[in-house]
C-alpha positions in Angstrom: 13.9 4.6 -10.1 17.1 3.6 -7.9 17.0 7.2 -6.9 13.0 7.5 -5.6 13.8 4.2 -3.7 16.7 4.9 -2.0 14.9 8.5 -1.5 11.2 6.9 0.0 13.9 4.4 2.2 15.8 7.8 3.5 12.5 9.3 5.2 12.1 6.0 6.2 15.3 5.9 8.3 14.5 9.8 9.3 11.7 8.6 11.2 13.8 5.5 12.7 16.0 8.3 13.8 13.9 10.8 15.2 12.0 7.4 17.1 15.8 6.9 18.1 15.9 10.6 19.6 12.7 10.4 21.0 10.8 13.2 18.6 8.8 10.4 17.4 7.1 7.0 19.0 4.1 6.1 21.8 1.0 8.4 21.3 2.5 11.3 18.9 2.9 8.2 16.4 -0.8 7.1 17.3 -2.4 10.8 16.7 0.1 10.8 13.5 -1.1 7.6 12.0 -4.8 8.4 12.9 -4.3 12.0 10.9 -3.3 9.8 8.2 -5.6 7.9 7.8 -8.5 9.6 8.4 -7.8 12.9 6.7 -4.3 13.6 4.8 -4.5 9.5 2.6 -8.6 10.9 2.0 -6.9 14.0 0.2 -4.3 12.2 -1.4 -6.9 9.7 -3.1 -9.4 12.9 -4.0 -6.2 14.6 -5.7 -5.2 11.8 -7.8 -8.4 12.1 -9.7 -8.5 15.8 -9.8 -5.4 16.4 -11.7 -6.9 17.9 -15.1 -7.5 15.9 -18.4 -7.9 12.3 -17.9 -6.0 10.3 -20.3 -7.2 7.4 -22.3 -10.9 6.5 -20.7 -11.4 3.0 -22.2 -8.1 2.1 -20.3 -10.2 2.8 -16.8 -12.7 -0.1 -16.6 -9.7 -2.9 -18.2 -7.9 -1.7 -15.1 -10.6 -2.0 -12.6 -11.5 -5.5 -13.6 -7.4 -6.8 -13.6 -6.8 -5.0 -10.4 -10.4 -6.5 -8.4 -9.2 -10.1 -10.2 -5.9 -9.1 -8.4 -7.4 -8.6 -5.1 -9.5 -11.8 -5.0 -6.7 -14.0 -6.2 -4.3 -12.6 -3.5 -6.7 -12.5 -0.8 -7.5 -16.1 -1.7 -4.0 -17.3 -1.9 -3.1 -14.9 1.1 -5.5 -16.7 3.4 -4.1 -20.0 2.5 -0.3 -19.3 2.4 -0.1 -17.4 5.2 -1.4 -20.2 7.7 1.2 -22.1 6.8 4.1 -19.1 6.5 3.1 -17.7 10.1 5.1 -18.8 13.4 1.8 -17.9 16.0 -1.9 -18.2 14.6 -2.0 -14.5 15.6 0.6 -13.4 13.6 -1.5 -14.7 10.6 -3.4 -11.9 9.6 -0.5 -9.8 9.6 1.3 -12.2 7.2 -2.2 -12.2 4.7 -2.3 -8.6 5.4 1.7 -8.3 3.7 1.2 -10.9 1.2 -1.6 -9.1 -0.4 -1.3 -5.1 0.1 1.9 -3.1 -1.2 2.6 0.5 -0.8 0.8 1.8 -4.2 -0.1 5.2 -2.9 3.0 5.7 -1.3 5.6 4.0 -3.6 3.7 2.9 -6.3 2.8 6.4 -8.3 6.4 7.6 -8.4 7.9 4.3 -9.3 5.2 3.6 -12.2 5.7 6.9 -13.4 9.6 6.8 -13.7 8.5 3.1 -15.9 5.8 4.2 -17.8 6.1 8.0 -17.9 3.9 10.9 -15.8 0.2 9.9 -17.3 0.8 6.6 -16.1 0.1 7.9 -12.2 -3.6 8.2 -12.8 -3.8 4.6 -13.8 -2.5 3.7 -11.1 -4.7 6.3 -9.1 -7.4 3.7 -10.4 -5.8 0.8 -9.3 -5.5 2.4 -6.5 -9.2 2.9 -6.4 -9.6 -1.2 -5.4 -6.1 -1.6 -3.2 -7.8 1.1 -1.2 -10.9 -0.6 -0.7 -9.9 -3.2 -0.1 -7.3 -2.0 2.4 -9.9 -0.6 5.2 -12.1 -3.8 4.6 -10.6 -6.7 3.7 -7.3 -5.6 5.7 -8.6 -4.1 8.8 -10.5 -7.6 9.6 -7.3 -9.5 8.7 -4.6 -6.7 11.2 -7.8 -6.9 14.1 -8.9 -10.5 13.4 -6.1 -12.8 14.8 -6.6 -14.8 17.5 -4.9 -13.3 20.0 -6.6 -10.2 22.4 -7.4 -7.8 19.5 -9.4 -9.8 17.9 -12.9 -8.0 16.6 -15.8 -8.2 14.0 -16.0 -6.5 10.6 -16.8 -2.9 11.7 -19.2 -1.7 8.8 -18.1 2.0 9.7 -14.7 0.8 7.7 -17.4 1.3 4.3 -18.1 5.1 5.2 -15.4 6.4 7.1 -13.3 9.3 5.3 -10.6 6.5 3.6 -13.6 5.0 1.8 -15.6 7.9 1.3 -13.2 9.3 -0.7 -12.8 6.1 -3.1 -16.3 6.8 -3.3 -15.7 9.8 -5.1 -12.4 9.0 -7.0 -14.5 6.7 -8.5 -17.2 9.5 -9.0 -15.2 11.9 -10.6 -14.1 9.5 -13.2 -17.1 7.8 -14.1 -17.8 11.0 -15.3 -15.4 12.0 -16.7 -15.1 15.8 -14.6 -12.1 16.6 -15.7 -11.8 20.0 -14.5 -11.7 20.6 -10.9 -11.6 24.2 -9.5 -8.1 25.1 -8.4 -9.6 26.0 -5.3 -10.6 22.7 -4.4 -8.0 20.4 -6.2 -4.9 22.2 -4.7 -5.7 22.4 -1.3 -6.6 19.0 -1.3 -3.2 18.3 -3.2 -1.1 19.7 -0.5 -2.6 17.7 2.2 -2.6 15.1 0.7 1.3 15.2 0.3 1.7 15.2 3.5 0.7 11.2 3.3 4.0 10.0 2.0 6.2 11.4 4.2 4.3 11.3 7.6 3.7 7.5 6.4 7.1 6.7 5.9 8.1 8.1 9.2 5.7 6.3 10.9 7.4 3.0 10.3 10.6 4.4 10.7 10.2 5.6 14.6 8.4 2.1 14.6 11.2 0.3 13.9 13.5 2.7 16.2 11.4 0.4 19.0 12.4 -3.2 17.5 16.3 -4.7 18.0 18.9 -5.0 15.3 18.1 -8.3 15.6 14.6 -7.9 14.8 14.9 -6.0 11.6 17.1 -8.4 10.3 13.7 -10.5 10.3 13.2 -14.0 10.4 12.3 -17.2 8.4 8.7 -16.1 8.7 9.6 -12.3 7.0 11.5 -13.4 4.5 9.7 -16.4 3.1 6.6 -13.4 3.3 9.1 -11.0 1.5 10.0 -13.7 -1.1 6.1 -14.0 -1.7 5.3 -10.6 -1.4 8.2 -9.3 -4.0 8.6 -11.9 -6.5 5.9 -14.8 -6.3 3.0 -13.4 -6.6 3.4 -10.3 -8.4 5.2 -12.5 -11.6 2.7 -15.0 -11.0 -0.7 -12.1 -11.4 1.3 -10.8 -14.6 1.6 -14.6 -16.4 -2.0 -15.0 -15.2 -2.9 -11.7 -16.2 -1.6 -12.2 -19.9 -2.9 -15.4 -19.9 -6.3 -14.2 -19.3 -6.5 -11.5 -22.3 -5.5 -8.5 -20.1 -3.8 -5.8 -22.7 -0.3 -5.9 -21.9 -0.1 -1.8 -20.7 -2.4 -2.5 -18.4 -0.9 -5.8 -16.7 3.0 -4.2 -16.5 1.2 -1.1 -15.2 -0.8 -3.4 -12.6 2.2 -5.8 -11.9 4.3 -3.2 -11.0 1.8 -1.6 -9.0 1.5 -5.4 -6.6 4.8 -5.3 -6.3 5.6 -3.1 -4.0 6.5 -3.6 -0.3 4.5 -4.1 2.2 1.7 -1.1 2.5 3.1 1.4 5.5 -1.0 1.1 6.5 -0.2 -2.3 8.0 1.9 -0.5 11.1 -0.9 2.3 11.0 -3.5 0.1 11.3 -1.5 -1.8 13.5 -1.2 1.5 15.7 -4.3 2.4 15.9 -6.3 -1.0 16.5 -3.6 -1.7 19.5 -1.7 -5.0 17.9 1.4 -5.0 18.0 3.5 -3.5 15.0 6.3 -5.8 15.4 6.3 -8.4 12.8 4.5 -5.8 10.7 7.2 -3.6 10.8 10.1 -6.3 10.3 8.6 -7.0 7.2 8.1 -3.8 6.3 11.4 -2.8 6.5 13.2 -5.6 4.8 10.7 -5.1 1.6 11.2 -1.9 1.4 14.9 -2.8 1.7 14.4 -5.5 -0.9 12.5 -3.6 -3.1 15.2 -2.0 -4.2 16.9 -5.0 -6.6 13.4 -6.5 -7.2 11.6 -4.3 -8.6 14.8 -2.7 -11.4 14.0 -6.7 -12.0 10.9 -6.7 -12.4 10.9 -4.2 -14.9 13.3 -5.8 -16.4 10.7 -9.0 -17.2 8.3 -6.2 -17.8 10.3 -5.6 -21.2 
């Protein structure tokens, strides 16, 4: 597990160096982020539901149920807490996004596999359906809906953009129990989807290259958000779900998934909608770094 965390963080560092050397940054990052959101990410989502024989289907509905509950609770708490944590009104949406959305698709899958086994990747993908929906609906509103110049209302087009269409299709595949997708369809989607992880992490690193060293070290807003993101909210949801009677295995996977560092989509959405990436990149950097310590500690709790 430590090897997985270090590997992913190393790609961020490569992106940082590439940004410093001029290989990335500016228009290139914006176009790459658009490619990730509109093409490679939807491919990753679809390919996650095309792994052949489906694992235990009886866990699918509990997983969807616990995921819906999780994001309802996290959204409510984030909207409340972010107003006290953010130093500026225009940062409220960014802080709320950081509290809610973890790096499920990029870091969650390999970490879940290392803890619960390869089959658990499918369960993480089921959880990621709800995460994807909320990232590109609630998350987009949070990133663009601050009190600054980029304020905009909810855009219905988000509901039928390629990320959401792929999420709908993945849910349909699961619901219908379609187990064997032709290789001519699944393999290209898998190959294109595999671009998502390194591309997104490189974008994060490149965005960090535009920050000063002092900025990367963060401030009180960054560290309070990090504490809530990596420790308080995951542990709180763990005990809440157990108290509500959810299966221990389902609760464990859900807890690990929401304990990931801040979703790379945060920076990508900031780039796409013209928001300042500074605070989002700072929180993403610090949570990614500290998650190499907090996730193993959390796994100890689960066991």
